[in-house]
Every structure is written in structure tokens, then in C-alpha cells.
Backbone as a printed PyTorch tensor [residue, N CA C, xyz], in Angstrom:
tensor([[[133.4870, -42.0620, 178.6720],
         [134.1070, -42.7490, 177.1020],
         [134.7890, -44.2200, 177.0900]],

        [[136.0260, -43.7770, 177.7550],
         [137.2680, -44.7250, 178.3880],
         [136.7820, -45.6440, 179.4760]],

        [[135.2940, -45.2570, 179.9220],
         [135.0410, -46.6320, 181.1350],
         [134.4290, -47.6220, 180.3260]],

        [[133.3810, -47.3000, 179.4080],
         [133.2890, -48.1830, 177.8990],
         [134.4840, -49.3030, 177.6680]],

        [[135.4420, -48.5960, 177.3190],
         [136.5980, -49.2000, 177.1740],
         [136.9260, -50.6170, 177.6880]],

        [[136.6140, -50.4110, 179.0870],
         [137.0810, -51.5320, 180.1590],
         [136.2410, -52.6120, 180.2910]],

        [[134.9400, -52.4770, 179.3810],
         [134.3030, -53.5130, 179.2990],
         [134.4720, -54.6030, 177.9820]],

        [[134.5060, -56.0210, 179.0630],
         [135.1810, -56.5700, 177.7060],
         [134.2680, -56.8390, 176.5020]],

        [[134.8550, -56.7350, 175.2640],
         [134.4900, -56.5460, 173.9070],
         [134.3980, -55.0160, 173.4750]],

        [[134.5450, -54.3880, 174.0230],
         [134.6730, -52.8520, 173.5350],
         [135.7650, -52.7650, 173.0430]],

        [[136.3200, -52.5180, 171.7720],
         [137.7780, -52.3020, 171.3650],
         [138.2660, -50.7680, 170.8570]],

        [[136.9540, -49.8600, 170.6980],
         [137.1630, -48.6120, 170.6360],
         [135.6780, -47.7470, 170.8950]],

        [[136.4730, -46.4200, 170.7410],
         [135.2600, -45.4380, 170.6240],
         [135.7810, -44.1190, 170.2150]],

        [[134.7200, -43.2760, 169.4540],
         [134.7860, -42.0320, 168.8030],
         [133.7770, -41.3200, 169.0840]],

        [[133.9500, -40.0300, 169.5330],
         [132.7300, -39.1100, 169.5700],
         [132.7640, -38.2970, 167.9010]],

        [[131.7560, -38.0060, 167.9960],
         [131.3370, -36.8460, 166.2370],
         [130.3180, -35.8750, 166.8440]],

        [[130.7720, -34.8480, 166.4950],
         [129.6540, -33.3920, 166.4000],
         [128.9640, -33.1310, 165.1470]],

        [[127.9110, -32.8550, 165.2290],
         [127.1360, -32.4980, 164.0310],
         [127.5920, -31.4100, 163.3980]],

        [[128.0460, -31.7360, 161.9160],
         [128.6900, -31.0300, 161.2030],
         [127.6460, -29.6370, 160.8590]],

        [[128.0810, -28.5420, 160.3580],
         [127.0170, -27.3840, 160.2180],
         [126.4470, -27.6430, 158.7320]],

        [[127.4610, -28.5140, 157.8520],
         [126.5840, -28.4970, 156.3670],
         [125.7820, -29.8070, 156.6570]],

        [[124.3800, -29.5760, 156.1980],
         [123.7900, -30.8650, 156.0940],
         [122.2670, -30.9490, 155.0500]],

        [[122.1600, -32.1970, 154.7140],
         [121.2250, -32.2540, 153.5850],
         [119.6310, -31.5660, 153.8950]],

        [[119.8090, -31.6480, 155.1980],
         [118.1230, -31.1600, 155.4020],
         [118.0380, -29.8210, 156.3380]],

        [[117.3300, -29.5240, 156.6780],
         [117.4980, -28.1250, 157.6570],
         [117.0790, -28.5170, 159.1560]],

        [[117.5510, -27.7620, 159.8800],
         [117.7100, -28.0810, 160.9670],
         [116.2700, -27.6620, 161.4180]],

        [[115.4930, -27.8010, 162.8350],
         [116.3090, -28.4570, 163.9130],
         [116.8390, -30.0830, 163.8800]],

        [[117.7300, -30.3110, 164.2220],
         [117.8650, -31.7480, 164.6690],
         [117.7340, -32.2380, 166.0630]],

        [[117.1530, -33.4900, 166.1110],
         [117.3730, -33.8670, 167.6270],
         [118.7220, -34.1250, 168.3910]],

        [[119.7640, -34.3390, 167.9360],
         [120.8630, -34.2680, 168.5280],
         [121.9640, -34.1240, 167.6550]],

        [[123.1930, -33.5550, 168.4540],
         [124.0930, -32.7510, 167.7600],
         [125.3610, -33.2070, 168.0060]],

        [[125.4850, -35.0390, 169.1650],
         [126.7360, -35.3750, 168.9320],
         [126.2870, -36.8790, 169.0220]],

        [[127.3020, -37.7330, 168.5050],
         [127.1850, -39.2170, 168.4550],
         [128.1550, -39.6030, 168.7990]],

        [[128.3780, -40.6120, 169.3880],
         [129.2510, -41.4930, 170.1400],
         [129.3530, -42.8750, 169.3710]],

        [[130.3360, -43.5430, 168.6700],
         [130.1950, -44.7330, 167.9980],
         [131.1860, -45.6700, 168.9760]],

        [[131.2310, -46.8320, 169.1230],
         [131.6840, -48.0300, 170.5300],
         [131.7600, -49.1100, 169.7050]],

        [[133.1110, -49.5830, 168.9370],
         [132.8450, -50.6340, 168.7040],
         [133.5960, -51.8370, 169.4800]],

        [[132.7010, -53.1840, 169.1060],
         [132.5850, -54.2400, 169.4140],
         [133.1740, -55.2100, 169.0380]],

        [[134.2620, -56.3220, 169.6920],
         [134.6110, -57.6070, 168.7100],
         [134.6460, -58.7180, 169.8690]],

        [[133.5990, -59.1670, 170.0260],
         [133.3580, -60.5060, 171.3050],
         [132.2920, -61.6650, 170.3220]],

        [[132.2760, -62.9760, 171.0540],
         [131.9220, -63.5120, 170.6250],
         [130.0280, -63.6160, 171.2470]],

        [[130.0610, -63.5250, 172.2650],
         [129.0280, -63.1350, 173.0400],
         [128.6140, -62.1000, 173.4310]],

        [[128.0710, -61.3100, 172.6930],
         [127.0630, -59.5850, 172.5640],
         [126.3140, -59.3370, 173.6580]],

        [[125.5320, -60.6560, 174.4100],
         [124.7740, -60.3480, 175.3000],
         [125.3570, -60.3110, 176.7090]],

        [[127.0640, -60.8590, 176.5200],
         [127.6680, -60.3580, 177.8310],
         [128.0160, -59.1470, 178.3610]],

        [[128.6280, -58.4550, 176.7970],
         [128.8800, -57.0750, 176.7520],
         [127.9390, -56.0090, 177.0240]],

        [[126.5820, -56.4670, 176.7090],
         [125.5950, -56.1200, 177.2240],
         [125.2470, -55.9140, 178.5800]],

        [[125.8070, -57.0070, 179.2500],
         [125.0140, -57.2110, 180.6650],
         [125.7170, -56.6310, 181.3390]],

        [[127.4350, -56.6770, 180.9840],
         [127.9580, -55.7890, 181.4520],
         [128.0950, -54.3990, 181.7160]],

        [[127.8480, -53.7110, 180.5940],
         [127.4130, -52.1450, 180.4440],
         [126.2820, -52.2510, 181.3770]],

        [[125.2380, -52.8110, 181.1660],
         [123.8990, -52.3370, 181.9870],
         [124.3700, -52.3650, 183.4400]],

        [[125.4130, -53.4140, 184.1410],
         [125.5880, -53.7270, 185.2550],
         [126.4300, -52.2840, 185.9660]],

        [[127.2430, -52.1180, 185.1290],
         [128.0250, -50.3940, 185.3750],
         [127.6660, -49.2630, 184.8000]],

        [[126.3190, -49.2190, 184.2860],
         [126.0950, -48.2920, 183.6500],
         [125.2640, -47.3880, 184.8870]],

        [[125.7100, -46.0170, 185.2070],
         [125.6420, -44.7390, 185.6340],
         [126.1140, -45.3390, 187.6740]],

        [[127.2540, -46.1550, 187.4320],
         [127.8000, -46.5860, 188.4900],
         [129.0120, -45.5700, 188.9510]],

        [[129.2540, -45.9420, 190.0120],
         [130.8080, -45.1760, 190.1270],
         [131.8260, -45.7230, 189.1630]],

        [[131.4140, -46.9410, 188.3960],
         [132.7530, -47.3610, 187.6180],
         [132.1800, -46.5830, 186.3960]],

        [[130.8580, -46.3740, 185.8230],
         [130.5170, -45.7810, 184.5590],
         [129.5750, -44.5370, 185.1980]],

        [[130.4400, -43.3700, 185.2810],
         [129.3210, -42.4010, 185.8840],
         [128.8400, -41.4310, 184.8120]],

        [[127.3580, -41.3570, 184.1970],
         [127.0770, -40.9980, 182.9090],
         [126.8450, -39.4440, 183.4790]],

        [[127.3260, -38.7190, 182.4620],
         [127.1350, -36.9630, 183.1760],
         [125.5820, -36.8040, 182.7040]],

        [[125.3110, -35.6510, 183.7560],
         [123.8120, -34.7190, 183.4290],
         [124.0850, -34.3290, 182.4900]],

        [[125.1330, -33.8460, 181.5010],
         [124.6680, -32.8730, 180.5350],
         [124.5440, -33.6040, 179.4380]],

        [[123.9970, -35.1290, 179.5160],
         [123.6910, -35.7910, 178.5160],
         [121.9160, -35.7890, 177.8740]],

        [[121.6820, -35.6380, 176.6460],
         [120.2980, -35.5800, 176.6080],
         [119.6830, -36.5790, 176.9290]],

        [[118.1430, -36.3000, 177.6430],
         [117.4580, -37.0930, 178.8770],
         [116.7190, -38.2250, 177.9800]],

        [[116.8650, -38.1700, 176.5770],
         [116.0860, -39.1140, 175.8610],
         [117.3010, -39.4810, 174.7980]],

        [[118.4500, -39.7950, 175.2460],
         [119.7750, -40.2910, 174.8980],
         [119.3330, -41.5410, 174.3870]],

        [[119.5830, -41.8210, 173.5280],
         [119.2480, -42.9520, 172.4540],
         [120.7000, -44.5490, 172.1250]],

        [[120.3250, -45.2980, 172.9860],
         [121.9130, -46.4070, 172.8380],
         [121.1250, -47.6310, 171.5580]],

        [[121.9110, -47.6710, 170.5150],
         [121.6090, -49.1240, 169.5250],
         [122.7760, -49.6650, 169.7640]],

        [[122.4000, -51.0300, 169.2350],
         [123.4680, -51.9240, 169.1090],
         [123.2590, -52.2890, 167.3720]],

        [[124.2060, -52.1940, 166.7870],
         [124.0450, -52.6130, 165.1290],
         [124.8490, -53.7230, 164.8970]],

        [[124.8100, -54.6700, 163.7800],
         [125.8780, -55.8080, 163.3270],
         [126.3040, -55.4660, 162.1080]],

        [[126.9690, -55.7490, 161.3780],
         [127.4050, -55.9110, 160.0790],
         [126.7780, -56.8300, 159.2320]],

        [[126.2350, -55.9620, 158.4690],
         [125.8150, -57.1090, 157.4360],
         [126.2930, -56.9970, 156.0680]],

        [[127.6810, -56.2550, 155.8690],
         [128.4090, -56.5740, 154.8080],
         [129.3070, -56.0120, 154.8550]],

        [[130.7230, -55.9150, 153.9010],
         [131.8650, -55.6660, 154.2060],
         [132.5200, -54.0020, 154.6290]],

        [[133.5980, -53.9110, 155.1840],
         [133.5820, -52.3800, 154.8070],
         [134.0860, -52.1920, 153.5550]],

        [[133.6700, -50.8950, 153.1250],
         [133.6340, -50.7440, 151.8360],
         [134.2530, -49.0520, 151.4690]],

        [[136.0480, -49.3590, 150.8040],
         [136.2840, -47.8380, 151.4500],
         [136.7750, -47.0180, 149.4510]],

        [[136.7250, -45.9690, 149.5660],
         [137.3600, -45.2900, 148.7730],
         [139.0260, -45.8600, 148.0890]],

        [[138.5690, -45.7870, 146.9960],
         [140.0970, -46.3050, 146.6690],
         [141.0600, -44.8290, 145.8800]],

        [[142.3310, -44.3690, 146.5520],
         [142.9320, -43.3520, 145.7690],
         [143.2520, -43.5060, 144.3370]]])
């Protein structure tokens, strides 16, 4: 996780574990989630830098990860909305 933050554009990272309370019944395909926040003008530059370092000594990928792990990139389509106190 910390290695990703060395890539230009990556500004934050946070890990999550699946909570016991869910709307649907198990089984679920994954139990963990990592969210990375990027701030950069050239997204492709960050993607290329990530691909170049992925599973090298600069960014070792744990064998504990699910073999069908999924990494997708999303762009905001609206403002962040927060609850008012």
C-alpha cells in the first residue's frame, strides 16, 4: 500500500474489511477492499507508472491476494455529499 503512494498522482490509500452485517446473504467473492485516491492531470501517466512497478522489487504483490483480484479506476461524476450534523 505504501509503495503505491510513491507513484506520482497517488495521494492516499485506505484498506477495508467486509463487515459482518450485510444487506445480502453470504458468500461474497471478496472480503477486503483497498481504495486509492489520485490527484493528477494525466491519469494514464499514473497507470503506466503503476504497471511498470507492479510485482517488481519496487512493489511486491503478496501471494495472499486472491488470484482473481480486481483493480478498477473510477472518476467522480458529482460532488462529495456529507451528512450534516
